[in-house]
C-alpha positions in Angstrom: -10.6 -13.2 3.9 -9.3 -14.5 7.3 -6.7 -16.7 5.3 -5.3 -13.3 3.7 -4.5 -12.2 7.2 -0.9 -12.8 9.2 -0.8 -13.6 12.7 0.7 -10.2 13.4 -0.2 -8.6 16.9 1.8 -5.2 16.6 1.2 -4.0 13.5 -1.7 -3.3 10.8 -3.1 -4.5 7.7 -0.9 -7.3 7.0 -2.2 -9.7 4.5 -1.2 -12.1 1.5 -2.8 -11.1 -1.9 -2.8 -14.3 -3.4 -5.8 -16.8 -4.4 -7.0 -13.7 -6.9 -8.5 -15.3 -10.5 -7.3 -13.8 -13.4 -9.7 -13.0 -16.5 -7.4 -15.7 -18.1 -8.1 -18.4 -15.8 -4.9 -18.2 -13.8 -4.7 -17.9 -9.9 -2.3 -15.5 -8.0 -0.1 -17.6 -5.8 -0.5 -17.6 -2.4 2.9 -17.2 0.1 4.5 -14.9 -2.8 3.6 -11.4 -2.1 2.5 -9.7 1.5 1.1 -5.9 1.7 1.7 -4.3 4.8 1.8 -1.6 7.4 4.4 -0.3 9.6 7.2 -2.7 10.7 8.5 -0.5 13.3 6.7 -2.0 16.6 6.9 -5.8 15.1 7.6 -8.0 18.4 9.8 -11.3 18.4 6.6 -13.5 18.0 5.5 -10.8 14.9 9.1 -11.0 13.4 8.8 -15.0 13.8 5.6 -15.0 11.8 7.1 -13.3 9.0 10.3 -15.9 9.1 7.5 -18.8 9.1 5.5 -17.2 6.2 8.8 -17.2 4.0 9.4 -13.5 4.1 13.0 -12.9 2.5 12.3 -9.5 1.1 11.1 -6.3 2.7 10.4 -3.4 0.2 9.6 0.1 2.3 7.8 2.8 0.2 7.8 5.4 3.2 9.8 8.3 3.0 13.4 8.9 4.6 12.0 10.9 7.2 9.3 8.1 8.1 11.8 5.6 8.1 14.4 7.3 10.3 11.3 8.1 13.0 10.1 4.7 12.8 12.7 2.0 11.3 11.6 -1.3 10.3 12.3 -4.5 12.8 12.7 -7.1 10.4 14.3 -10.8 11.2 17.7 -11.7 10.1 17.8 -13.0 6.9 15.4 -10.5 5.7 16.7 -8.0 2.7 15.8 -4.4 3.2 15.4 -2.1 0.2 14.2 1.5 0.3 11.6 2.5 -2.3 10.0 6.0 -1.3 6.8 6.8 -3.1 7.3 10.4 -1.8 10.2 12.1 0.1 8.4 15.3 0.1 8.4 16.8 3.8 4.8 17.4 5.1 3.8 19.9 8.3 1.8 17.8 10.8 2.2 19.7 13.5 -1.2 20.0 15.4 -1.8 23.5 15.3 -1.5 24.0 12.2 -3.7 20.9 11.6 -6.3 21.9 13.9 -7.0 25.6 12.3 -6.9 23.8 8.5 -9.3 20.7 9.5 -11.5 22.4 11.6 -12.9 24.6 9.4 -14.2 22.2 6.0 -15.2 18.3 7.0 -14.2 17.5 3.4 -10.7 18.8 3.1 -9.3 15.4 4.5 -11.2 13.6 1.8 -10.2 16.2 -1.1 -6.4 15.9 -0.1 -6.7 11.9 -0.3 -8.2 12.3 -3.7 -5.1 14.4 -4.9 -2.7 12.0 -3.1 -3.9 9.0 -5.3 -3.9 10.6 -8.1 -0.6 11.8 -7.7 0.5 8.2 -6.6 0.1 7.5 -10.4 1.4 10.5 -12.2 4.3 12.3 -10.0 8.1 11.4 -11.0 8.4 10.7 -7.3 5.8 7.9 -7.3 7.3 6.6 -10.9 10.5 6.1 -9.6 9.4 4.6 -6.1 7.0 2.1 -8.0 9.8 1.2 -10.8 12.0 0.1 -7.9 9.3 -1.9 -6.5 8.4 -3.4 -9.6 12.3 -4.5 -10.0 12.2 -6.1 -6.7 9.2 -8.0 -7.6 10.8 -9.0 -10.9 13.5 -10.8 -9.2 11.5 -12.6 -6.4 12.1 -16.1 -7.7 11.5 -19.2 -6.1 9.7 -20.1 -3.1 10.2 -16.8 -1.1 7.8 -14.1 -0.3 8.3 -10.4 -0.8 6.6 -7.8 1.7 5.9 -4.4 0.6 4.6 -1.8 3.0 4.5 1.8 3.8 2.9 3.4 6.9 -0.7 2.0 7.5 -0.6 -0.3 4.2 -3.4 1.4 2.5 -2.3 4.1 0.2 1.0 3.6 -1.5 0.8 0.1 -0.5 -2.6 -0.1 -1.5 -2.3 1.5 -5.3 1.2 -0.9 -5.4 -1.0 -3.9 -4.8 -3.5 -2.7 -7.2 -1.2 -2.1 -9.9 0.3 -5.4 -9.4 -3.0 -7.3 -9.6 -4.0 -5.5 -12.5 -0.9 -6.1 -14.6 -1.4 -10.0 -13.9 -4.6 -9.6 -15.1 -7.2 -9.6 -12.3 -10.4 -7.8 -13.3 -10.6 -4.2 -11.7 -14.0 -4.9 -9.5 -11.8 -7.8 -7.7 -8.9 -5.5 -7.0 -10.7 -2.7 -5.9 -12.3 -5.1 -3.6 -9.2 -6.1 -2.2 -7.9 -2.6 -1.8 -11.6 -1.9 0.4 -10.2 -4.6 2.7 -8.1 -1.9 4.1 -11.4 0.1 5.5 -11.9 -2.7 7.8 -8.6 -3.4 9.0 -7.9 0.3 9.7 -10.7 0.3 12.0 -8.5 0.0 15.4 -6.3 2.5 13.9 -8.6 5.2 13.4 -10.2 4.8 16.7 -6.7 5.3 18.3 -5.9 8.4 16.3 -9.3 9.9 17.2 -8.7 9.2 21.1 -5.3 10.6 20.6 -6.6 13.9 19.2 -9.2 14.3 22.2 -6.8 16.0 24.5 -6.8 18.9 21.6 -10.6 19.5 21.9 -11.0 19.5 17.9 -14.5 19.7 16.6 -16.4 17.1 14.4 -14.9 18.4 11.3 -11.6 18.0 12.2 -12.5 14.4 13.5 -14.2 13.6 10.1 -10.8 14.8 8.4 -8.8 12.4 10.5 -11.0 9.6 9.9 -10.7 10.3 5.9 -7.0 10.5 5.9 -6.6 7.2 8.1 -8.8 5.1 5.9 -9.6 4.0 2.5 -12.6 5.2 0.1 -13.7 3.7 -2.8 -13.5 7.3 -4.1 -9.8 7.1 -3.7 -9.2 4.2 -6.1 -11.4 5.5 -8.3 -9.2 8.5 -8.7 -6.3 6.5 -9.4 -7.8 4.7 -11.8 -9.4 7.5 -13.7 -6.0 9.3 -13.9 -4.8 6.0 -15.2 -7.3 6.1 -17.9 -7.4 9.8 -18.7 -3.3 9.8 -19.0 -2.5 5.9 -20.2 -5.7 4.8 -21.7 -5.4 1.2 -20.1 -3.1 -0.3 -17.5 -0.7 -2.0 -20.3 0.2 1.5 -21.6 0.2 2.5 -17.9 3.0 -0.6 -16.9 5.1 0.5 -20.0 5.3 4.0 -19.9 4.8 4.6 -16.2 6.4 1.6 -14.8 8.9 1.2 -17.6 8.0 -2.5 -18.0 8.5 -4.6 -21.3 6.3 -7.0 -22.4 8.7 -9.7 -21.3 8.7 -8.1 -17.7 5.2 -8.7 -18.0 5.4 -12.2 -18.9 8.0 -12.9 -16.1 5.7 -10.8 -13.8 2.9 -13.8 -14.5 5.4 -16.7 -14.8 6.5 -15.6 -11.2 3.1 -14.8 -9.3 0.4 -16.6 -11.3 -0.3 -20.8 -11.3 -3.0 -22.7 -13.2 
């Protein structure tokens, strides 16, 4: 796994999705796609790491409010693209959350299950992921494309999963890649739990925070089950939800796969 991880010190969950085998025997190219968390806190050294890695395109999947609060810090020469998956506002004031999350330890988990269903069914998500895939279709040559959200696990996780599935990587392997975020997010979850200590929250609240800021196999399965229920298979999903033609899929395979 270490080969996947970028040497980023002021950011979470930066990793290459190359090296996976497809069912046809091809391999996803290295140095073509990086999935990541927030870019708002990158140091000069972190930015240099992205330059050295060949990153030329930055696809931001966050909402407008998120990017205004924490704008990306990207090196000169990197093209920025805004492709929000959700643009709805959420009330995250601690007093409201405390009441909600203190009652039931499973609220966070259930909310995330619903979020993953929405990621592969809502018109907002469709629009954002279509923009991501248009950028992926234009990412020819030797350059690297990076896409990210806030933690690089949900919106980014599903974006990466969809691409790998369309390229022909089997679902078991794709889920394994998705689950790497569980390990990557441990320091972040610990930090969030430390931050909320001053609010004297109970164990239910802490469990909900943990579920919101990590990944579970059940989240991934919820998205895959929704795709199966609505579209039967990933090919139909790619055509109908992502608006990808057979030619587009062929182009993606030409850009991102090698023998």
